[in-house]
C-alpha positions as CSV (number, residue, x, y, z in Angstrom):
1,M,-54.7,-61.7,3.8
2,S,-57.5,-59.4,5.0
3,L,-59.2,-57.3,2.3
4,P,-59.5,-53.5,2.3
5,P,-62.9,-51.8,2.0
6,P,-63.5,-50.8,-1.4
7,P,-62.7,-47.5,-2.0
8,P,-59.5,-36.3,-21.4
9,G,-57.8,-37.6,-24.4
10,P,-58.3,-41.3,-24.0
11,T,-58.6,-44.0,-26.5
12,H,-61.3,-46.7,-26.4
13,G,-61.7,-50.4,-26.8
14,P,-64.6,-52.7,-26.7
15,A,-67.6,-51.6,-24.4
16,D,-66.2,-48.1,-24.3
17,L,-63.3,-48.9,-22.0
18,A,-60.9,-46.1,-21.9
19,F,-57.2,-46.3,-21.8
20,D,-55.9,-42.9,-20.6
21,A,-52.1,-42.6,-20.2
22,A,-52.9,-39.6,-17.7
23,L,-54.5,-42.3,-15.5
24,D,-56.3,-40.0,-12.7
25,D,-54.2,-37.0,-12.9
26,T,-56.9,-34.4,-13.8
27,E,-54.4,-31.6,-13.8
28,L,-52.3,-33.4,-16.4
29,G,-55.4,-34.0,-18.5
30,A,-56.4,-30.4,-18.4
31,A,-52.6,-29.4,-19.4
32,R,-52.6,-32.1,-22.1
33,A,-55.9,-30.6,-23.6
34,A,-54.5,-27.3,-23.7
35,L,-51.2,-28.1,-25.3
36,A,-53.2,-29.9,-28.1
37,Q,-54.6,-26.5,-28.8
38,G,-51.2,-24.8,-28.9
39,R,-51.7,-23.3,-25.3
40,W,-48.2,-24.4,-23.8
41,Q,-48.6,-22.0,-20.9
42,A,-50.7,-24.5,-19.1
43,A,-48.0,-27.3,-19.4
44,R,-45.6,-24.7,-18.2
45,S,-47.7,-23.9,-15.1
46,L,-48.1,-27.6,-14.4
47,L,-44.5,-28.6,-14.6
48,A,-43.6,-25.5,-12.5
49,R,-46.0,-26.9,-9.6
50,T,-44.6,-30.5,-10.2
51,G,-41.0,-29.3,-9.1
52,D,-38.5,-32.1,-8.2
53,D,-41.1,-34.9,-7.6
54,W,-39.3,-36.9,-10.2
55,D,-41.7,-39.7,-10.5
56,R,-44.6,-37.2,-11.0
57,R,-42.5,-35.1,-13.5
58,G,-41.6,-38.0,-15.6
59,H,-45.1,-39.2,-15.8
60,R,-46.4,-35.8,-16.7
61,I,-43.8,-35.2,-19.3
62,T,-44.1,-38.5,-21.0
63,V,-47.8,-38.1,-21.2
64,L,-47.8,-34.5,-22.7
65,A,-45.0,-35.8,-25.0
66,L,-47.6,-38.2,-26.5
67,E,-49.6,-35.3,-28.1
68,P,-49.0,-35.3,-31.8
69,Y,-48.0,-31.6,-32.0
70,S,-46.2,-31.6,-28.7
71,A,-42.7,-31.4,-30.4
72,A,-43.8,-28.3,-32.3
73,W,-45.4,-26.5,-29.3
74,A,-42.6,-27.3,-27.0
75,A,-40.1,-25.9,-29.7
76,T,-42.3,-22.6,-29.7
77,W,-42.0,-22.6,-25.9
78,L,-38.3,-22.9,-25.9
79,L,-37.9,-20.2,-28.4
80,A,-39.9,-18.0,-26.0
81,E,-37.7,-19.0,-22.9
82,P,-34.4,-20.6,-24.3
83,A,-33.3,-21.4,-20.8
84,S,-36.2,-23.3,-19.8
85,A,-35.4,-26.8,-18.7
86,D,-39.0,-27.8,-18.7
87,A,-39.4,-26.8,-22.4
88,A,-36.4,-28.5,-23.5
89,T,-37.3,-31.6,-21.5
90,L,-40.7,-31.7,-23.0
91,L,-39.2,-31.2,-26.5
92,A,-36.8,-34.1,-25.7
93,L,-39.4,-36.6,-24.9
94,A,-41.6,-35.4,-27.8
95,E,-38.6,-36.1,-30.1
96,V,-38.1,-39.4,-28.4
97,R,-41.8,-40.3,-29.1
98,R,-41.4,-39.2,-32.8
99,A,-38.2,-41.3,-33.3
100,L,-40.1,-44.3,-31.8
101,R,-42.9,-44.0,-34.3
102,G,-40.5,-43.7,-37.1
103,K,-41.2,-40.0,-37.7
104,D,-37.6,-39.1,-37.1
105,G,-34.2,-40.7,-36.8
106,P,-33.0,-41.3,-33.1
107,C,-30.1,-39.1,-33.4
108,R,-32.2,-35.9,-33.3
109,A,-34.0,-37.3,-30.1
110,R,-30.7,-38.3,-28.3
111,E,-29.3,-34.7,-29.0
112,A,-32.5,-33.1,-27.6
113,C,-32.2,-35.2,-24.5
114,H,-28.6,-34.4,-23.9
115,R,-29.5,-30.7,-24.3
116,A,-32.3,-31.0,-21.8
117,A,-29.9,-32.9,-19.2
118,A,-27.4,-30.2,-19.6
119,L,-30.1,-27.5,-18.7
120,A,-31.1,-29.5,-15.5
121,P,-28.4,-31.9,-14.6
122,A,-30.3,-33.1,-11.3
123,D,-33.3,-34.1,-13.4
124,P,-33.6,-37.8,-14.4
125,T,-36.5,-37.2,-16.9
126,P,-34.1,-36.5,-20.0
127,W,-32.3,-39.8,-19.1
128,L,-35.8,-41.5,-19.0
129,G,-36.2,-40.2,-22.6
130,L,-33.0,-41.9,-23.6
131,L,-33.9,-45.0,-21.7
132,M,-37.2,-45.2,-23.6
133,L,-35.3,-44.7,-27.0
134,E,-32.6,-47.4,-25.9
135,R,-35.4,-49.9,-24.9
136,T,-36.5,-50.1,-28.5
137,L,-33.7,-48.9,-30.6
138,G,-30.7,-49.4,-28.8
139,G,-28.2,-52.2,-27.2
140,R,-28.5,-53.6,-23.7
141,R,-25.2,-52.3,-22.5
142,E,-26.2,-48.7,-23.5
143,M,-29.5,-49.1,-21.8
144,V,-27.8,-50.4,-18.5
145,R,-25.5,-47.3,-18.7
146,I,-28.4,-44.8,-19.0
147,F,-30.6,-46.5,-16.4
148,E,-27.7,-46.0,-14.1
149,E,-27.7,-42.3,-14.9
150,V,-31.2,-42.3,-13.9
151,R,-30.6,-44.0,-10.7
152,A,-28.0,-41.7,-9.8
153,R,-30.6,-38.6,-9.9
154,H,-33.6,-40.8,-8.4
155,A,-32.7,-44.2,-7.1
156,D,-36.2,-45.6,-7.0
157,H,-37.6,-44.2,-10.2
158,H,-40.6,-46.2,-11.1
159,H,-40.8,-45.7,-14.8
160,A,-37.0,-46.4,-15.5
161,H,-37.4,-49.8,-13.4
162,H,-40.4,-50.9,-15.5
163,L,-38.4,-50.2,-18.8
164,M,-35.4,-52.3,-17.4
165,V,-37.7,-55.2,-16.3
166,A,-39.5,-55.1,-19.8
167,R,-36.0,-55.2,-21.5
168,L,-34.5,-57.9,-19.3
169,A,-37.5,-60.1,-19.7
170,E,-36.6,-60.3,-23.5
171,R,-33.3,-61.9,-22.9
172,R,-32.6,-65.3,-24.2
173,A,-36.3,-65.7,-25.1
174,E,-35.3,-68.5,-27.6
175,A,-34.0,-70.6,-24.6
176,G,-37.4,-71.3,-23.1
177,P,-38.4,-71.2,-19.5
178,D,-35.7,-70.2,-17.2
179,P,-36.7,-69.6,-13.4
180,L,-33.3,-68.0,-12.7
181,H,-33.6,-65.6,-15.5
182,E,-31.9,-62.3,-14.6
183,V,-35.1,-60.3,-14.9
184,Y,-36.3,-61.9,-11.6
185,D,-33.1,-61.2,-9.9
186,F,-33.1,-57.5,-11.0
187,A,-36.6,-57.1,-9.9
188,H,-36.1,-58.7,-6.5
189,R,-32.8,-56.8,-5.8
190,A,-34.8,-53.6,-6.7
191,A,-37.5,-54.6,-4.5
192,E,-35.2,-55.5,-1.5
193,R,-33.0,-52.2,-1.6
194,A,-35.9,-49.8,-2.0
195,P,-37.5,-48.1,1.1
196,A,-40.3,-50.1,2.8
197,D,-43.1,-47.9,1.3
198,S,-41.6,-47.8,-2.1
199,P,-43.9,-49.3,-5.1
200,L,-40.9,-51.0,-6.4
201,A,-42.1,-53.7,-4.0
202,V,-44.4,-54.8,-6.9
203,L,-41.5,-54.9,-9.5
204,P,-41.2,-58.9,-9.0
205,V,-44.9,-59.3,-10.0
206,V,-44.1,-56.9,-13.2
207,A,-41.3,-59.1,-14.0
208,H,-43.4,-62.2,-13.9
209,A,-46.0,-60.8,-16.1
210,E,-43.3,-59.3,-18.7
211,R,-41.4,-62.9,-18.8
212,Y,-44.6,-64.4,-19.4
213,R,-45.4,-62.0,-22.3
214,V,-42.1,-63.1,-23.8
215,L,-42.6,-66.9,-23.1
216,A,-46.0,-66.9,-24.5
217,T,-45.2,-64.8,-27.4
218,G,-42.5,-67.4,-28.1
219,G,-45.0,-70.3,-27.8
220,F,-43.4,-71.7,-24.7
221,E,-46.5,-70.8,-22.6
222,A,-50.2,-70.8,-23.2
223,A,-51.6,-67.6,-24.9
224,D,-54.4,-67.5,-22.3
225,P,-52.7,-66.8,-19.0
226,A,-55.5,-68.6,-17.1
227,D,-54.2,-71.9,-18.8
228,S,-50.5,-71.0,-18.4
229,A,-48.3,-72.9,-16.0
230,H,-46.4,-69.9,-15.7
231,W,-49.0,-68.4,-13.2
232,S,-49.9,-71.8,-11.6
233,G,-46.4,-72.6,-10.0
234,R,-45.2,-71.6,-6.4
235,P,-43.1,-68.8,-7.5
236,A,-45.9,-67.0,-9.0
237,R,-47.9,-67.2,-5.8
238,R,-45.2,-66.5,-3.4
239,T,-44.3,-63.4,-5.5
240,L,-48.0,-62.2,-5.6
241,E,-48.7,-62.8,-2.2
242,A,-45.6,-60.6,-1.2
243,A,-46.5,-57.8,-3.4
244,Y,-50.2,-58.0,-2.3
245,D,-49.5,-57.8,1.4
246,W,-47.3,-54.8,0.7
247,W,-50.1,-53.2,-1.1
248,L,-52.5,-53.8,1.9
249,E,-50.0,-52.1,4.3
250,W,-48.4,-49.4,2.0
251,E,-50.9,-48.4,-0.7
252,H,-50.1,-44.7,-1.8
253,D,-53.0,-42.9,-3.2
254,G,-50.8,-40.1,-4.2
255,H,-48.1,-42.0,-6.3
256,P,-48.6,-40.8,-9.8
257,R,-48.3,-44.3,-11.4
258,R,-49.7,-46.5,-8.6
259,L,-52.5,-47.5,-10.9
260,V,-50.0,-49.0,-13.1
261,D,-48.9,-51.4,-10.2
262,L,-52.5,-51.9,-9.6
263,N,-53.2,-53.3,-13.0
264,Y,-50.3,-55.7,-12.9
265,L,-51.4,-56.9,-9.3
266,A,-54.9,-57.2,-10.5
267,H,-53.9,-59.0,-13.7
268,A,-51.8,-61.5,-11.7
269,T,-54.6,-62.2,-9.0
270,C,-56.7,-62.9,-11.8
271,C,-54.2,-65.2,-13.6
272,V,-53.7,-67.2,-10.4
273,G,-57.3,-67.4,-9.6
274,R,-57.2,-65.4,-6.3
275,A,-60.9,-63.8,-6.9
276,A,-61.2,-62.0,-3.6
277,E,-58.0,-60.1,-3.9
278,A,-58.7,-59.6,-7.7
279,A,-62.0,-58.0,-6.9
280,A,-60.6,-55.6,-4.3
281,L,-58.0,-54.6,-6.9
282,L,-60.4,-54.3,-9.7
283,E,-62.4,-52.1,-7.6
284,R,-59.4,-49.6,-6.8
285,I,-58.7,-49.7,-10.6
286,G,-62.1,-48.5,-11.6
287,D,-62.0,-46.8,-15.1
288,H,-58.2,-46.4,-15.0
289,V,-57.2,-49.5,-16.9
290,T,-53.9,-49.8,-18.6
291,P,-53.1,-51.8,-21.7
292,Q,-50.3,-53.6,-20.2
293,P,-50.5,-56.3,-18.9
294,W,-54.0,-57.1,-19.9
295,S,-52.7,-57.2,-23.8
296,Y,-50.0,-60.1,-22.8
297,P,-49.1,-61.9,-24.9
298,S,-51.1,-60.5,-27.7
299,R,-54.6,-60.2,-26.8
300,D,-57.0,-57.2,-27.0
301,P,-56.5,-55.5,-23.7
302,A,-60.0,-54.1,-23.3
303,T,-61.6,-57.7,-24.0
304,A,-58.9,-59.4,-21.7
305,F,-59.8,-56.8,-19.0
306,R,-63.6,-57.2,-19.3
307,Q,-63.3,-61.1,-19.5
308,A,-61.2,-61.1,-16.3
309,R,-63.5,-58.7,-14.5
310,E,-66.6,-60.8,-15.4
311,R,-64.8,-63.9,-14.5
312,T,-63.8,-62.5,-11.1
313,L,-67.1,-61.0,-10.3
314,G,-68.8,-64.3,-11.1
315,M,-66.4,-66.1,-8.5
316,T,-66.9,-63.6,-5.6
């Protein structure tokens, strides 16, 4: 494989490593800062410009919804503009976050998501909120049903596929390693049916990392991925090589969640010891590190990322 040339509101870990859910979306960062001060008009303008770019819309609304007072400000916005689907959807995702933090019960969040979906029938984002809720609080059957509602509106929804992979990876954890686990089938099917330039091509790597999280947490794999047989076998290498080759040919600088994929790819290349490929990916990531999958199975993500980077740079 040939290598390519190197090309506000975050939390911090060791060595001042920042984890910012906005990733490299500077417009989103500015709107988030304004929303934290009660100026919801900036979020209004941002979402109006986003339009029906569903992956970007989902990313922006979920990040805005992370703000502690986003539910209150979204409710104020909705009072001013009762027909605003943007305000209703932001409120719905903020209610989902409150429910997931135990601040409110899930019924209120579900109702808010359904109200937002009624205002914007074509938008998958309210259904993404329901999927996030069911990922933690609901059952598998209901999660599959909601996932199909998302896919009916945007077949290649990036965030929704990641949520499904994480949930499916947790099936039958007590049974130990299972190379035919359904999460792999799901990820490979999604990658195969997606367009050639779709970032869902990386989903099998995500599935491998999520399954590692579950197996290592259950004591079936080593807690240090560098010592885990899960990453040293042929399936891991074959899956990684296919995804990395895709990245070399199709990398899209404009996809709002591409840095999530780059972190999963970089983590996998570090785990299998492909230092040259890992160095290229780490260069692309720069400061935009995501806690997952560096935290897997239960590690401090900043420490794990820093160690992986030091180890990789020492090998190249």
